[in-house]
C-alpha positions in Angstrom: -71.7 -29.9 36.0 -70.8 -31.9 39.2 -68.0 -34.4 39.4 -70.4 -37.4 39.0 -71.9 -36.4 35.7 -71.1 -38.2 32.5 -69.4 -35.9 30.1 -70.1 -36.0 26.4 -66.4 -36.9 25.9 -66.9 -40.4 27.0 -66.8 -42.6 30.1 -66.6 -41.5 33.7 -63.2 -40.7 35.0 -61.5 -43.1 37.4 -61.9 -40.6 40.2 -65.7 -40.7 39.9 -65.6 -44.5 40.0 -63.5 -44.3 43.2 -65.9 -41.7 44.8 -68.9 -43.9 44.0 -67.2 -47.0 45.3 -66.5 -45.1 48.5 -70.3 -44.8 49.0 -70.6 -48.6 48.5 -67.8 -49.1 51.1 -69.9 -47.1 53.6 -72.7 -49.6 53.1 -70.2 -52.5 53.4 -68.9 -51.1 56.7 -72.5 -50.8 58.0 -73.1 -54.4 57.0 -70.0 -55.5 59.0 -71.0 -53.6 62.0 -74.4 -55.4 61.9 -72.6 -58.8 61.7 -73.3 -59.2 58.0 -70.8 -60.1 55.4 -69.4 -56.7 54.5 -70.7 -56.1 51.0 -72.2 -52.8 49.9 -73.8 -51.7 46.7 -74.9 -48.4 45.1 -76.6 -47.7 41.8 -76.4 -44.5 39.9 -78.7 -43.4 37.0 -76.4 -41.0 35.2 -75.3 -38.6 38.0 -78.1 -39.5 40.4 -77.8 -42.0 43.2 -80.9 -44.1 43.0 -80.1 -47.0 45.4 -77.8 -48.0 48.2 -77.8 -51.1 50.2 -75.8 -53.3 52.5 -75.9 -57.1 52.8 -78.9 -57.9 55.1 -79.1 -61.7 54.9 -78.9 -62.2 58.7 -81.0 -59.3 59.7 -83.8 -60.2 57.3 -83.4 -63.9 57.5 -83.5 -63.9 53.7 -80.8 -65.7 51.6 -81.5 -63.3 48.7 -80.9 -60.1 50.7 -77.5 -59.5 49.1 -76.6 -55.8 48.7 -76.9 -56.0 44.9 -80.4 -57.5 45.0 -81.6 -55.0 47.5 -80.1 -52.1 45.5 -81.6 -53.4 42.2 -85.0 -53.5 43.9 -84.6 -50.0 45.2 -83.4 -48.7 41.8 -86.3 -50.3 40.0 -88.8 -48.6 42.4 -87.0 -45.3 42.0 -86.9 -45.4 38.3 -90.4 -47.0 37.8 -89.0 -49.8 35.6 -87.4 -53.2 36.0 -85.1 -52.4 33.1 -82.3 -50.3 34.7 -81.0 -48.8 31.5 -78.6 -45.9 32.0 -77.4 -47.2 35.3 -74.1 -48.3 36.9 -73.9 -50.7 39.8 -71.0 -50.3 42.2 -70.4 -53.2 44.5 -67.5 -53.9 46.9 -67.2 -57.6 46.0 -67.6 -59.3 42.7 -71.3 -60.4 42.4 -72.2 -64.0 43.2 -74.1 -66.1 40.5 -77.5 -65.1 41.9 -76.7 -61.4 41.8 -75.0 -61.7 38.4 -78.3 -63.2 37.1 -80.3 -60.4 38.5 -77.9 -57.9 36.9 -78.5 -59.5 33.5 -82.3 -59.6 34.0 -82.3 -55.9 35.1 -80.2 -55.0 32.0 -77.7 -52.9 34.0 -75.3 -51.6 31.4 -72.2 -51.2 33.6 -71.0 -53.1 36.7 -68.0 -51.9 38.8 -66.6 -53.9 41.7 -63.7 -53.8 44.1 -62.5 -57.2 45.2 -62.7 -60.3 43.0 -64.2 -63.5 44.4 -62.1 -66.3 42.8 -64.0 -69.1 44.5 -67.6 -68.0 44.0 -67.5 -65.0 41.7 -70.5 -65.0 39.3 -69.5 -62.0 37.2 -66.1 -63.0 35.9 -63.7 -64.9 38.2 -65.4 -68.2 38.4 -68.7 -68.5 36.6 -68.5 -65.6 34.0 -72.2 -65.0 33.9 -71.9 -61.3 33.0 -69.9 -62.1 29.9 -71.7 -65.2 28.8 -72.5 -65.1 25.1 -75.6 -67.3 25.6 -77.3 -64.6 27.7 -79.2 -61.7 26.2 -77.3 -59.0 28.1 -73.6 -58.4 28.7 -72.7 -55.3 30.8 -69.5 -53.4 30.6 -67.3 -54.7 33.5 -64.8 -52.7 35.5 -63.0 -54.5 38.3 -60.5 -53.5 41.0 -61.8 -50.1 41.9 -60.7 -49.4 45.5 -59.7 -53.1 45.5 -57.3 -53.1 48.5 -59.9 -51.4 50.8 -62.7 -53.7 49.6 -60.6 -56.8 50.0 -59.1 -55.8 53.4 -62.6 -55.2 54.8 -63.7 -58.7 53.7 -60.5 -60.3 55.0 -60.7 -58.5 58.4 -64.4 -59.5 58.8 -63.7 -63.2 58.2 -60.5 -63.2 60.2 -62.5 -61.8 63.2 -65.3 -64.4 62.6 -62.8 -67.2 62.7 -61.2 -65.8 65.9 -64.6 -65.6 67.6 -65.5 -69.2 66.6 -62.2 -70.5 68.0 -62.9 -68.6 71.3 -66.4 -70.3 71.7 -66.6 -72.8 74.5 -66.1 -76.3 73.1 -64.6 -75.0 69.9 -61.3 -76.9 70.5 -62.9 -80.1 71.7 
């Protein structure tokens, strides 16, 4: 059995979550290098990686091209079903309300994220969509996996973006 397989003894070990989040971080770094908000997502079906995506809003000129949405679309195609039963979504930042809604609709059983988003978090921090008792699906939530690395990547990206804007001609006028 490889390290990513679920054992009959219960949930995945924390090391597996960290290893899988590291894959999402690779996607997030690729997004940052492309000038996108650095968010990456991967989806596993059991031990098998079925989707990986980076934010692509700017590249695709599509406001819905968040890493989670793109990964959900890939996973549905890979599994041949819109119900993503038996999957776990790993994402570097807490899903926004749009992505949280897609997670509910896709019936993803488990969602793992790195950095909370206290201002716009749709999963737990602000809107609580993924734990809402009025919705027909509530996934298991695990937060804070590789939190420092996920948070630092986001902070560095926005710090650099602010610095670039201040350096633009006419920015101080």
